[in-house]
N, C-alpha and C positions, 0 to 999 in steps of 0.2 A: 421664503415660502414658495412652493410650487403650486401654480393655479391649475386645478383639475376640473374637467366637466365629465359628467356621467351620462351615457345614453341608456335608454330603456329604464328611465328613472322610476317608473311606476311598477315595474316587475319585481319578482322576488330577488333576483340577483342585483338589479339596480338599487333596490332599497338597502341591501347588504353593503354594496359598494359605497353608497352615500354615507352610511353609518361609519364605515371604516375610514373614509376620508375625513369625516368630522372628528374622529377620535385621534387622528394623527397630528402630531405637533408641527410637522414640517409641510403639511398640505393644506390648501385652501379650496373649498368648493366654490366654484364661480359659475357653474352652468349645469343644468339638468334638462335632458331632452327626452321626449316621448312622442309617440305617433299621434296623428290627428285622431280625435275621438277617445283618447285615453281619459279615464276618469281622474287621472292625476294632474291633468293640465290645469294650470293656474294655481295649484296648491303649492304651499311651501315645500321645497325638496326634502326637508327634514321631518315632515309630518309623520312618516312611517316609523321614526324612532323618537318621536316626541321632542324634537329639537326645532327651534326657530332659526333659520339660516338667512332669511331675507332673499333667498334664491328661489324664484318661481319656476316650476316645471313648464317647459314650452316646447312646441313643435317647430318653432322658427329657428333654423340652424344659425343664421347670423347672430341672433340674440343669445342663443345658448353657447356659442363658441367665441363670443366677442372678446372675453378676457382670458380664455383658456390657453394654457401652454400644452396640455396633454388631454386627449379625450380617451376615456375608457369605455369600450363598446362591447357589450354582450347582448346583441340583438339578433336579428335575422339577416341572412345574406343580402337581400335587396336594401335593407336599411343601412347596413354597414357600408355598402358601396356608395350610397348617397352621402353618408357621413364622410367617407374617404374623399370624395370630390370636394366637399366643403372644407375639410381640413387641409387638403392639398392647396387649395386656393389661399388659405389664411396662414399656412405654415404651422399648423397645430399638429404636434406629434400624436401618434395613436398607439393604444394598447388594445388589441383585438382578440377577444375570446369567443367570438361567434363561431358556431359549428355549422356543418351542412354546406360549406362553401364548395362549389365545384371547381374543376381545374381552370376554367376560364376566369372565374372570379378570383382565384388565388393568383393567377398570372397578372390580373389587373392590379391587385394589391402589390405584387412584386415590382411591377412597372412604376407604381407611385413611389416606391421606396428609393428610387433613384434620386428623388427630390426631397423625400420626407423620411424621418426615422419612425419605424413601425416595429412593434413587438407583436407577432402573430403566433398564437399557441392554442391548440384545442383544449388545453387544460392548464390553468395558472397555478394549480396546487404545487407547492414545493415537493410534497411527498410523491405525487404522481410523476413529476419530472425525474425524481430520483429513481422511481420504479421503471421509467422508460429506459434509463441507462442500465439498470440491473437486468431488465428483460433482454436487452440486446446482448449484453455480455454473457448471460446464461445461454442464450441460443448459440452464440459463437463457440462457447466452451463445450457444450453438449454435442454439437454436431448434428448430423442428419439422422441419427438413430432414434430420435424422439419426435413424436407427432406433436404439433403445436396447435393449441386452441386458445381463443380469446373469448371470455364470457363477460358480459357487462349487464348491469341492472340499473334502471333509472325510474323516476317517478312517472306517473301516468300521463303527465302533460308534455313530456318530451316529444318533439315532432320528427326527429331524424334518428335513423338507425342504420348501421351501428353508430355508436357515439363517436364524436371526433377523437376522443381519447383512445377508444378501442382501435380506430383506424391508425392512430399514431403508434400504438403498440404493434399493430400488424406491420406497419412500415419498418419499425425497428427490428422485428423478427426477420422480415424479408431482407433487410439490409445485412443482417448478420449472416444470412445464407447466400448472399450475392444474387438474389432473384428479385423480380418485380412483384409487388403485391397484386397488381392488376392481373398478373398471370397465375398466381398461386392462391389468391384469396378465394375462399368458399363462403358465401354470405347467406346461403339458405339451403336447408335440407328438408325434403318432403317426399313422401312416397317411397318407391323402390329406388334407392340412390346407388345401390351397389356398394362395394367396400370402399373404404377411405382411400383416396388417391395419394400415393406417396409424395411427400414434399409439399402437400397443400397446407394452408394456414386457415383454420376454420374459425368462424365467428358465430356467437349466439347472443341474442339480445332479449332481456327481460324488461317488461314495463308494468309498473303497478304501484299503487299507493303513493307514499311520499318519499320513496328512496332517493336520497340526494345523489348518490353515484357510487357504484362498486365495480371494480375491474379485477379480473383474475386471468393470468396467463398460466396455462397448463402445459407442462412438458411431459408427455406421456411416453414412457419407455417400456421396455420389456422387464416386468417385475418391479417397476418403481414409477412413481410420479412425483414431479417437483411442481410446486405452485408458488407463484409470486402474486400477491394480492394487495390491493389498496381499497379501503372502505372510507368514504366520506360520511361524517355524521352531521356536518354543518357546512353551509356555503361560506362560512367565515374563512376557511382555508383558501378558497378561490380568491376571495377579496384580499387577503393578506399577500398572496402571490402577485395579484394585479397591482397592488401599491408598490411592491418591489420593482415590478416591470415599469411602472410609471416613472419612478425615480431613475431607473436605468436609462430609459429612452429619452428622458429630458436632457441627458448629457451627450446624446448622439446627434451629429449633424444630419445624417441620413443613413439609410440602409434598412434591410429587413433582418430582424433578429427573432430568435426563439427563446424559450425559457432556459435552455442550456447556457446561452450567453449571459442571461440575467443572473443565473445562479452560479456561474463559473464551473459548470459540469463539463466533462470531456465532450468534445465535439463528436457528432455522429461520424462513423467511418464508413 
């Protein structure tokens, strides 16, 4: 049995992860973390799925990580870095699905991976990660005669834009063209923008309702348009991918990995 702790236990994704861990024959829930002031603190971690686990939700990292081999973390950047420091100290491997990380925070995670095995991915869905591989391949095959646009939609509560998955798609497209997304990405259009700049990679973000997550890459050519799309109808697919990542990272002594390694997909070129 693999001992797993879940961060953000009182949130939507945290509850889904806990339910998935409890349903797995080879995983054991041993810790559940949430922030100070969360209404979930002190409750049984399985309350959201009507299960009694004997694991209480806590904000105390030593208690929440005491028996854990892997921590699954879908929280906020500041929380993830605090969890990283605690896991590094205790040798607890991590699966990080947190989005909105800046370059310095990602570099901090990469540095920790010299001592600790970590899976870091903006989206744990198996389907999304297959989409990433397909999007890059299509951009490479189609060449520069197609304008590239990434459109994403999420629920009203999402706090970062574009989504981490949209940015990962943009990175895949930029990689296929041999350019840097920082140079070619266009993240906002308003007012008199002029005509589209050749070679740019555009982004559009939609926020509303309870949309779980939708991503579309458009390859707009002359006389035709190709679209590669993924639509999530439940967070269960993220949870399933996270459990695969937990099983994978538990077998690694150290290093920074993505879902491509977890799923055995072709490495980014």
